[in-house]
N, C-alpha and C positions, 0 to 999 in steps of 0.2 A: 504493500498500501503504498504512496506516496502522497502525508502530511505537511499541510501550508499551516505549519505554528505561528500564529502572534506570540511577539512577547518571547521569543525564544529564547532571548538575550538576559531575561530577570529571574527569579529564585525558583517560582515556581517552571515557568516556560521552558527553564534550563533542564531541568531534573525530569520534564515532558522529552526534548530535545535529545539528551543524553540514551533515558530507555527506550524510546522505541528506534534509537539507530541500533540497539544494541540487542534488536529484536529483526532485527533485519529492514524494519521499513525505509523508505527514506523520506527524509527530510527540508522543510525548508523553511528556513527561519527568518520568518520580515521583523524586523525589528528599529523603532526609530534611534535607538540607543540614547536615551533619556539617560537623566541623573543617576538610577536604579539600574540601568544593565551592565553587562559586564559580559564581556566578547572569554575571559578566562574561565567561563562560567561552563562554555562547549569547547573551552580549548581539547579538552581531548577527544572532542569527536568531526572536529574542524577539519584534517584531512580527511574523510572519511568520502567515498567513491560516493556514500550514501546521503551528504549531507551539501547542503547549498545555504547563501546566507544570501539577502535582500535588505538591503538597510532603507527601509522605506516608512511614512511614519501612516498612518492607520489614520489622519485625520486630514491625510491627502487623498481626495477619491478618483483622482485621473493616476495622483502611482500604482494602484493596485489594481485598475487591469493586464497592463501588462506584465502583471509578477502573473496572475492567474494564468493568464495563455501563454507566456514561459513556460512554467512548468507544470500547468494541465493538472493539477492533483485531483488526486480521492475523494479527500477530504480535508476541512480547516479544523484546527482545532484552537481559537479565540480567547486567549490567553494574555491580551496586549490590555495593561489598563493603571490608570492610576490609582493608586492601593494604601496608602499610607491617611488613615485617617484625621490623624494631627497635622499634614499638611493642607488636606481639604479643610479643616477651619481654618487653617490662615488663606489660603486660595483656593475657594471653590470652582471659579474657572474653569481652571486645567481640565476639573474631575467630567465637566459637564461634556469638555472640547473632546476628550478623549474617550471618556465611558462610554456618553450617551451619542454622538455624532461619531465616533468611530468605531460605535459598532453599528451604527447603521451606513456610514461606509461600506463596512463590511461587509453587511446582507445583501445592499444593493449588488457589489459587486459580485460576489456569488452567487448570488440569484441570475446574475446576466451570463457569466459562466454554465451553469449549471442548464440554464437554457438553448446556450448555444450547443451544448454538450448533447441535446437531445431529452432531459432530463431525469438522467439515471436516477432509479431506484436506491441504486446502491451508497448515494453521494451524503456523505454529512457534514451540515455542521454545529460543531460542536462550541457551543458558546459555557464558558466555567465559569460563576458568578460565586457568591459568599455568602454565608450562613445570617450576615450582620444583615442581611435585609430583609427577614423578618424579627426585627426589632429587639427587644430583651424579653428573659425569659424572669419569673421568678426564682424563689431560690426552692425548690421543691425536686428534686429528681427526678417524680412520678413526669414532671412535664419536658418536652425535649420540642426540635423544632420539627415537623416531615413535614414531606413533600405538596400540602393542604394548608399550611399555616398561611393563614394573610398574611401580607407585608405588612410592613411598618418601621420603615430605612428611619435611623432619626439623626444622621448624623449625614453633609452631602457627601459623601465617598459612599454610603451605601446606598442614598436614593439613587445617584447617581446607578450604582451597578442594578438598582432593582429597578430602574429607569430603563437600564438595556437587555434585562432580562423579559419585560412586555415587548419590548420591539423583537427579543428574536420569535416570542410565543406570535406575535400577529405577522410573523412573516411566512413562520411556517400553515399558521392558518388561513389565511388570505391569499400567501403564493404557491403552498404547497410542498416551500423548503425545507427539504427534509432537517430535521435541526434535534438535537440533545440537549438540553441544560445540565448542568450540576452545579450545587451548592454547597460548599464544601466549608468548614471550620479551620480554627487556625491554623495556618502551617511553621514549621519551622525545621529544619536540621543544616546541611551545609550549604554554604555558599549564602546564605540568608543577610542578604542590606544589612549595614551595620549602623540600623535607623529605628528598625522595632525591640522591641521588648527582651529578649532571650539573648542577638546578638550585642546590644547594648551591654545587660547584666554579665555576659562576660567578658566582654574587651575594658567594662569598666573596671570588675573585679581586678584582673588583672594590671590595670593600671594606679592600681588605690586609690579611684573617684570612688564617689558617692552609687552607691547602686537605687536609682529611684524608681519608689511606687508610688502611683498612683491613688490621691486619698488616705485609705485603710487600708488597701489591699485583701478586700474581699469581691470584687470584681471574677467573676468563672468564667473561663474557658473550657472548649473541648478540642484539648491539642492532635496537633495532626501530621506524624514526618512525613516530611515530604516526600521519599522517595516510597513511600504508601501511597501518598494520593496522587503521583504520577502514575503507580501502578492501576488503581483503580479509574484513573479519566481514559488510558486506554483502552480497559473494558470497555466502559460506557462507551467511546466510540466503535468499540468495532461487535458489541453485544448491543446496546442498549436501543426500546426501540422507541421508531421515530414521533418524534412531539411527546416525549415523555423527561421526565427531572427523576434526578436521582442525588440525593440529601451525602454527604460523604464525611462519613464522622472517625475520628480517633476513637471512641470511646472512652478518653482519657481525660477527665472532667478535675481540673484543679484549680484555685482559686491564685490572683497572680502572686500574692507572698508567701502560697506553697512553692509554686512552679520558684519562686525567687530563692527559696533554703534549699530547693533540694539543688539547682544548679550551683548551690554556693558550699552545699556536702560534697558534691565532685568535684568541684575545684579542690576542696578541701584537700582530698585525696588522690586527686592528679597531678596538683603542682602547689601544695600546703606552701601556706604564709611562714616566714621567718619565726610570728609571734600572733594569738591568733588566728582566728576564722573570717571566711571572706562574708558573712552574714556579718560579720563588725559593723561595715560600708552601709549595710541598707540606709537609706534613706525616707520617709516618707514627705513627697512632694504634695500640693494642693492639686486636685484629681481635674481632668480635662471635661471640659462643656458635653454636656450629653451622651456622658459614660455609659454604656447599656451595663446590668447587671449581671446578666449569664447568661452564654448563648452554650448551648447541648445538641444535638444533632441525634435524633433516634433513623439509623443509618440500616433502620430494618428493608426497604425496599431494595437497595444493594443487596444485603447480603442475601436474600429471599427471590431475587430473581436471577441476577447473574453469580451468586455463591462467592461475592466479597466480604475480608474481614483485613481490620491491619495486620501486622506480621507483629509491632516492636509496641510494647509497654510504653510511658510518655521516659520512665526511668530512664529507661532501653534508649530508648531515642536521645533522648538527651545528655546522658552519658556520650553517646556516638556524637553526638553534635559538636560538645563541647572538646572530646579529642582532635575533633577534623579544626576548631579555630585554635587549637593550643602546635598542630602540623601546618598550617600554613597561614602563618600573619602575612607574608609580603603579599596574600592574598588581601586581607582586610587592610592590612596598612594604606597602600595604593587607595580602595575607597574614602579613607578619613579625612578625606581632604575634599571632598565631595559638598555639594552646596546643602545647608542646615542638617548634614550629619555632623553630631554630639550637640545638636542647639537642643532649646526647648520650644518644642513647636506648640500649637493650638491652643494656645493659649490669647490670641488674638479678641476673640468672643466677647 
């Protein structure tokens, strides 16, 4: 299968690119190379005969058609997106342009190409989204997001992703474009851009800096190892039912405080300080506006229909992640000078 992956130089997208090529697929990586993208993420496959790269911005509608015509993909995996909630609070316009207009452009380019190819039934447009579109859950373990949970986005980021989800469904219902959708929980793992919670904690801990936790640290997330997510995404692409959505979760709920304490314990074991514990660096900071209390996914549909389950617990995945950052200092140091990295964002509301 030849797959056009948008955002393939990003965190999740690069995991998809690496895994797809390892399984013998041809991959066209379409990425604008904005601040969070890094071609080093796909360096291990960049010389493969199965890999091609196109530096194209999904906001540029005219630039997309030649990519489809040149490569003639069998499927699209649309991951390109602005994804940092704090940045969406400070600058929502980029999220509207990329996540909504960019998705519209991809849908139209895919529809034109699919129509010109004779509308093959096997074609798929896989739109990758987030559980944040569903809003916030109460602290009740029996209540989780399902595929039928009403949308209730509460940040510019989640609102833009909710909008893109609706567009994808509309293009399926109106034009018959064969689509699948997936909504995932919080990802973590290798190549995670150093502005998100887990890499911030790891790198601040190593640098002797405060480990910032928003509010009282009670906010709960379901954590999904990125390589597990990539595996699930390829399965949805290949086996998912057209027009259907699939929630992908790690089945690993932890509060932010519990997560940071676990990271500190792993670091204490792998690279102990000369005195004390990394947990001594934990610092509680002012919460961000509209901070959702809890996300939790019910993955019954993907488990029952497609037979997928995550392969690691959050403790196992965090240990692998910490070790990766310890072993790949050149990668993360090169990104620490990029715009906004290391700054507190999302406080302008």
